[in-house]
N, C-alpha and C positions, 0 to 999 in steps of 0.2 A: 876669962873664962878657960877653964882646961877641960880637955877630952881624957878619958882613964886610956891608955895603952892596952890592946887587947890583950897583950902576953901578960903582965903581971899587976895591970893597975896603975902603973906608975904613969904620973900627969904627962900628956904631950902639949908642949905650947902649940898655941893656936899659927894655924899655918904653916907648919912644920907635917911632912907627908911622909910617913913611917910606912915602906911597900911591905903587904901581907906576906906574909911567908908562903915559900912557892911550895906548892902542892907537889909532893912526893908517891913516888908510885910504889908500891911493894917490889924488891928486888925479884922476887918469884916471878915476875911477870915478865920481865926481863930473860930472867934462867929459863922460862917456859919458850918464849922465841926464838931462843940461841937452840935450844934442845930441838924443837921443830924442824929447824932449818938443817941441821945435821941427820936428822931421821930421812928428812926428803933426800938429801946429797945422797946418804947409804940405798935409798931406793933405786934412784937413779943409776946408781952405778949397778947394780944388781939389775936392772932391767937390761945396762948396755952387755954385761958377762954373758946373762940368757940367750939376747939375744945372737952374739957370736958363738954360742955353745950351740946353737939350734943352725945357723948357717954353717960351720963345720961339720955337723952331723949330715946335714943333707946333701953339704957336698962328698962325703964320703960313702954315702947312699949312692949318689949318682955316679961316681966314679966307680964303683964295685959292685953296680946293680948288677950286671950278668952274674957275678960270681953270687951274688945273693937271693936272686929269685929263679935263676933257673939252674938245672941239673946239672953237674959237671963243670960249672961255669959257662957253658956254650948259651948265647943267644938264641942259635937254634931251636936247644931241646925244650919239650914240652913239660908241665910238669908232670910226676908220673913217671918219665922216663926210666927206664933201669939198665939201658947199653948206649954207650957213647959212641955217635957216628964218626967216623973221618972228618977231616976236611975238606977233602974229594969226596963226595958220597956218589956212588954207584949203582945203576940197578941193573940188572942182569948183566954184571961185568963190566958194563960201559957208564962212564961221568954222566951225571947230569948236565946242561948246557952251561958253556961257558958264560954265559950271560944270565943264568936264572938268580932271581931277587926273590928278597921277601921269603926266605928257605925256612920253614919251621919242619921239626921233626916229632914223632913219638914212638918208642922204643916199648915192648913188654912182651916177655917169654918168648924171645927169640924171632920177633917179627916188628917190623919197621914200617912207618907210613911216613912218606915226605910230600911236604906241598910246596910246591916252587911256583914264580911265575918268569916265561919265558919267553919271547920272538923269535925261536929255533925250532919250534915243533917237527918240521915236515923233517929237516937233516936230523933231528934228535933219532926221530923213528925209524930212518934208513939206516944209523948208526948202530940201533940196539938190532938192528935187524927184522923189528916187525912188518914192516913195508919193503917191499923190495925196492931198492933206486930207481927213481925214475916213474915210477907205477902211481897213479892219484891214492894219498892218503886215507882218503875217504873216497869211498865207495860199497860195491855189495861184498865186496871177497875182504876190507880192510876197515877195520873201525866199526864195531857193532856200536849199535844203538845206547844208550844206557836210559833209565828209567828217571829221569831227568827232565821234566820239561821249561819253558820260559818262566822266569821270574820266579822259579827254584834255587833252593840251593841248599849245597851238602856240606856237613862236617865230620867227618868218621870219629866217632866217641876216641876222644883223648888227644886227639890232634888238636894244635891250637892255630891261631892266625885266621882270616879270611875264609870264610867259604868257598867252596867251587859252585860255580852258578849254572843252569844247564841254559840251554840244551849242551850236553854232554857226549863223548863218544869214549867207549872202552876196547881198549886194547889187552889182549892176553900174551904174556911173555913167555918163551921157552923153558923158563924158570918156573918149578912148581909153584903154584899157589903165588904167583906173582901176577903183578895186572898194574896199569896205567890209565887214570882216565883224563882226559883234556877236554876244557870248554870249547865248545865250537860255535861258529861265528850266528850271532842270530840270523844272518843276513844271506848269507854263502853257503850253501849247505856242503859244499865241499871244502872248505876253509875252516880254520883256527880263530877265537879272536886273537886281537892283537892289543898285548902281550896276551899270551893265556896261561890262565891256572891248573897247574898241573898235579894230580896226587899220585903217587906210586907208593904202590905197598908188595914187599917183599919180605923175604927172612934174611937175618941178619947172622944164622950159623948153617 
């Protein structure tokens, strides 16, 4: 008894095993898989390049942030300032305290407002001549009360940085239209905060 072969009908002897043809996948399947791998590789490369560009751009912005976001490239200058102040700022001809920190200023139409923190207030007031040396810095003769109560704060228009907190005292300098506001201690009526926020207003020309 003979079996007919699957391919062409030729008889196949009994007991002889003839393997079936191996199934073949269309070449297009392998090509599609290869193409997909290439796309994935290109997308991965693109993602790496994009990440590097973002990193470089971020570093550039951080490195030059003062020049990019502050007038004159001065990190102390507030937006909208039209006149650059020198590195050492003076009020009524006297430089602000050497320990001054967190300095901000705003200039517009010949006037300036400067905000800073300092722990040298009594000495500064003596140097400016607002209080005779040796006399109390806050009494009935020096340091007028300013209308800013406890828990209240004030930041003049245009000036950036932290606001001045009440209570506060005001001193008028000999220079026309110039004055100094200083945060007073909430516990000592004759002393200042430590450090105290100061806002000085004066003309630049």
